[in-house]
LOKEKOL-363879 format. One record per atom (N, C-alpha, C): residue number from 1; chain; atom name; z, x, y. Coordinates in steps of 0.001 Angstrom, whole numbers. Each point is the difference from the previous one (the first is absolute). Layout:
REM LOKEKOL-363879
REC   resi   chain   name        zz        xx        yy
REC    NUM       A     CA         Z         X         Y
...
//
This chain:
REM LOKEKOL-363879
REC   resi   chain   name        zz        xx        yy
REC      1       A      N    -79479    -27146    -48582
REC      1       A     CA       -12        15      1431
REC      1       A      C     -1410      -232       543
REC      2       A      N      -949       667      -577
REC      2       A     CA     -1384      -132       475
REC      2       A      C      -463     -1452       -91
REC      3       A      N       305      -644     -1105
REC      3       A     CA      -429     -1395      -192
REC      3       A      C       662      -919      1031
REC      4       A      N      1300       152       191
REC      4       A     CA       709      -828       964
REC      4       A      C      -558       213      1414
REC      5       A      N      -259      1250       354
REC      5       A     CA      -581       316      1307
REC      5       A      C     -1357      -681       167
REC      6       A      N      -848       115     -1016
REC      6       A     CA     -1333      -601        84
REC      6       A      C        65     -1521       109
REC      7       A      N       923      -619      -725
REC      7       A     CA       137     -1460        59
REC      7       A      C       490      -437      1375
REC      8       A      N      1018       666       525
REC      8       A     CA       483      -339      1338
REC      8       A      C     -1089       198      1049
REC      9       A      N      -746      1081      -120
REC      9       A     CA     -1093       288       946
REC      9       A      C     -1060     -1096       -67
REC     10       A      N      -358      -419     -1202
REC     10       A     CA     -1003     -1055      -166
REC     10       A      C       522     -1337       532
REC     11       A      N      1253      -302      -263
REC     11       A     CA       573     -1267       461
REC     11       A      C       163       -40      1516
REC     12       A      N        58      1156       634
REC     12       A     CA       155        22      1457
REC     12       A      C     -1211      -606       708
REC     13       A      N     -1100      -104      -707
REC     13       A     CA     -1216      -602       569
REC     13       A      C       -79     -1495      -284
REC     14       A      N      1056      -553      -577
REC     14       A     CA        30     -1422      -342
REC     14       A      C      1078      -701       827
REC     15       A      N       207     -1271      -295
REC     15       A     CA      1047      -762       678
REC     15       A      C      1375       220      -631
REC     16       A      N        61       711     -1100
REC     16       A     CA      1269       236      -696
REC     16       A      C       848       970       831
REC     17       A      N      1245      -379       318
REC     17       A     CA       829       871       843
REC     17       A      C       531      1206      -769
REC     18       A      N      -506      1166       335
REC     18       A     CA       468      1255      -597
REC     18       A      C       207      1003      1136
REC     19       A      N       893       963      -204
REC     19       A     CA       194      1015      1041
REC     19       A      C     -1211       916        74
REC     20       A      N      -320       487      1182
REC     20       A     CA     -1079       995       104
REC     20       A      C       380      1265      -767
REC     21       A      N      -958       554      -710
REC     21       A     CA       200      1281      -677
REC     21       A      C      -795      1054       751
REC     22       A      N       592      1163       157
REC     22       A     CA      -600      1028       846
REC     22       A      C      -607      1173      -762
REC     23       A      N       659       421     -1061
REC     23       A     CA      -495      1180      -697
REC     23       A      C       532        33     -1422
REC     24       A      N      -800       602      -876
REC     24       A     CA       396       220     -1391
REC     24       A      C       -57      1494      -263
REC     25       A      N      1013       529      -680
REC     25       A     CA        30      1424      -350
REC     25       A      C       217       137     -1503
REC     26       A      N      -951       613      -671
REC     26       A     CA       119       204     -1448
REC     26       A      C       489      1401      -354
REC     27       A      N       274       820      1011
REC     27       A     CA       454      1376      -211
REC     27       A      C      1486        10      -349
REC     28       A      N       315       206     -1276
REC     28       A     CA      1388        -5      -466
REC     28       A      C       856      1092       642
REC     29       A      N      -637      1037       549
REC     29       A     CA       789      1095       579
REC     29       A      C       641      -394      1329
REC     30       A      N      -415     -1114       596
REC     30       A     CA       548      -406      1291
REC     30       A      C      1403      -590      -163
REC     31       A      N       142     -1011      -850
REC     31       A     CA      1305      -651      -211
REC     31       A      C       441       -22     -1462
REC     32       A      N      -805       572      -861
REC     32       A     CA       330       -11     -1422
REC     32       A      C      -687     -1116      -761
REC     33       A      N      -663      -885       692
REC     33       A     CA      -755     -1101      -601
REC     33       A      C      -978      -535      1037
REC     34       A      N      -945      -777      -446
REC     34       A     CA      -928      -601       959
REC     34       A      C       730     -1067       807
REC     35       A      N      -513      -298      1196
REC     35       A     CA       630      -994       859
REC     35       A      C     -1011      -537      1002
REC     36       A      N       359     -1099       642
REC     36       A     CA      -787      -486      1117
REC     36       A      C       928      -400      1130
REC     37       A      N      -552       -60      1196
REC     37       A     CA       765      -359      1194
REC     37       A      C      -482     -1360       474
REC     38       A      N       963      -905       236
REC     38       A     CA      -353     -1320       500
REC     38       A      C       933      -371      1145
REC     39       A      N      -384     -1011       751
REC     39       A     CA       799      -463      1126
REC     39       A      C      1247      -722      -490
REC     40       A      N      1037        42       824
REC     40       A     CA      1199      -770      -259
REC     40       A      C      -272     -1437       438
REC     41       A      N       382      -953      -836
REC     41       A     CA      -189     -1412       330
REC     41       A      C      1356      -698       -81
REC     42       A      N       334      -705      1053
REC     42       A     CA      1224      -794       -31
REC     42       A      C      -233     -1197      -903
REC     43       A      N      1018      -413      -679
REC     43       A     CA      -143     -1152      -867
REC     43       A      C      1316      -337      -674
REC     44       A      N       -75      -931      -900
REC     44       A     CA      1175      -442      -740
REC     44       A      C      -237       207     -1480
REC     45       A      N      1070       314      -722
REC     45       A     CA       -66       152     -1447
REC     45       A      C       809     -1134      -606
REC     46       A      N      -624      -775      -850
REC     46       A     CA       678     -1109      -661
REC     46       A      C       307       406     -1437
REC     47       A      N      1235       343      -257
REC     47       A     CA       397       423     -1344
REC     47       A      C       197     -1193      -925
REC     48       A      N       359     -1135       577
REC     48       A     CA       172     -1243      -763
REC     48       A      C     -1310      -777        99
REC     49       A      N      -825        63     -1040
REC     49       A     CA     -1320      -633        51
REC     49       A      C        66     -1517       146
REC     50       A      N      1127      -586      -342
REC     50       A     CA       150     -1447       148
REC     50       A      C       450      -383      1407
REC     51       A      N       383       994       806
REC     51       A     CA       432      -213      1390
REC     51       A      C      1097     -1054        81
REC     52       A      N       964       104      -880
REC     52       A     CA      1042     -1020      -107
REC     52       A      C       897       -96      1224
REC     53       A      N        80      1034       818
REC     53       A     CA       855       -25      1188
REC     53       A      C      -716      -522      1235
REC     54       A      N     -1185      -546      -176
REC     54       A     CA      -769      -499      1136
REC     54       A      C      -154     -1508       -58
REC     55       A      N      -249      -560      1164
REC     55       A     CA      -258     -1433        84
REC     55       A      C     -1375      -286      -597
REC     56       A      N      -196     -1212      -518
REC     56       A     CA     -1300      -349      -579
REC     56       A      C     -1170       231       963
REC     57       A      N       204      -254      1290
REC     57       A     CA     -1079       205       984
REC     57       A      C      -375      1477       106
REC     58       A      N      1005       876       -42
REC     58       A     CA      -261      1442        61
REC     58       A      C      -753       458     -1249
REC     59       A      N       452      -482     -1152
REC     59       A     CA      -693       353     -1252
REC     59       A      C     -1449      -458        39
REC     60       A      N      -222     -1212       493
REC     60       A     CA     -1360      -539        62
REC     60       A      C      -896       884       862
REC     61       A      N       505       474      1127
REC     61       A     CA      -793       868       881
REC     61       A      C      -329      1327      -678
REC     62       A      N       982       559      -683
REC     62       A     CA      -219      1284      -679
REC     62       A      C      -997      -160     -1144
REC     63       A      N       170     -1035      -809
REC     63       A     CA      -925      -210     -1116
REC     63       A      C     -1407      -325       497
REC     64       A      N      -115      -729      1106
REC     64       A     CA     -1325      -300       566
REC     64       A      C      -680      1285       467
REC     65       A      N       755       873       656
REC     65       A     CA      -562      1278       440
REC     65       A      C      -411       850     -1196
REC     66       A      N       832         3     -1042
REC     66       A     CA      -330       753     -1213
REC     66       A      C     -1292      -529      -633
REC     67       A      N      -138     -1306       -60
REC     67       A     CA     -1210      -594      -578
REC     67       A      C     -1234       336       823
REC     68       A      N       143        33      1315
REC     68       A     CA     -1124       373       864
REC     68       A      C      -447      1423      -283
REC     69       A      N       956       908      -105
REC     69       A     CA      -329      1400      -275
REC     69       A      C      -634       145     -1384
REC     70       A      N       544      -689      -991
REC     70       A     CA      -585        73     -1345
REC     70       A      C     -1425      -545       -11
REC     71       A      N      -234     -1082       727
REC     71       A     CA     -1358      -555        77
REC     71       A      C      -933       987       677
REC     72       A      N       459       632      1084
REC     72       A     CA      -818      1009       682
REC     72       A      C      -290      1179      -920
REC     73       A      N       992       397      -756
REC     73       A     CA      -157      1119      -924
REC     73       A      C     -1075      -290     -1051
REC     74       A      N       -42     -1225      -456
REC     74       A     CA      -920      -342     -1078
REC     74       A      C     -1356      -504       491
REC     75       A      N      -200       -48      1297
REC     75       A     CA     -1276      -499       509
REC     75       A      C      -851      1132       560
REC     76       A      N     -1016       339      -710
REC     76       A     CA     -1014       947       467
REC     76       A      C       524      1372       393
REC     77       A      N      1165       398      -463
REC     77       A     CA       499      1339       255
REC     77       A      C      -588       912     -1059
REC     78       A      N      -716      1016       442
REC     78       A     CA      -610       943      -924
REC     78       A      C       674      1346       160
REC     79       A      N       562       459     -1092
REC     79       A     CA       709      1301        29
REC     79       A      C      -771       998      -830
//
C-alpha cells in the first residue's frame, strides 16, 4: 500500500492521469491493514484488451491515448 500511494502521489505531479491521493494510514488497528484514500475517478474498464466490440476508429483513439500516457510515464518521471 505504501509503495502504491507513493507512486500515485509522485505521478500526480506529472502529465500521467492518476486520481488524487489524500492520505496514507499504516496503522493496522484502524481497518486491520494499511490503506490509503484517493479520489473517485469516472472512467471505463476495458476487459477485452483487443477491443473487438469497437469500431476501428474507436480502437485507434483508445490506443493513441494509451500510447500518449505511456510516453508521458516514461519521459522524465522521477519516482
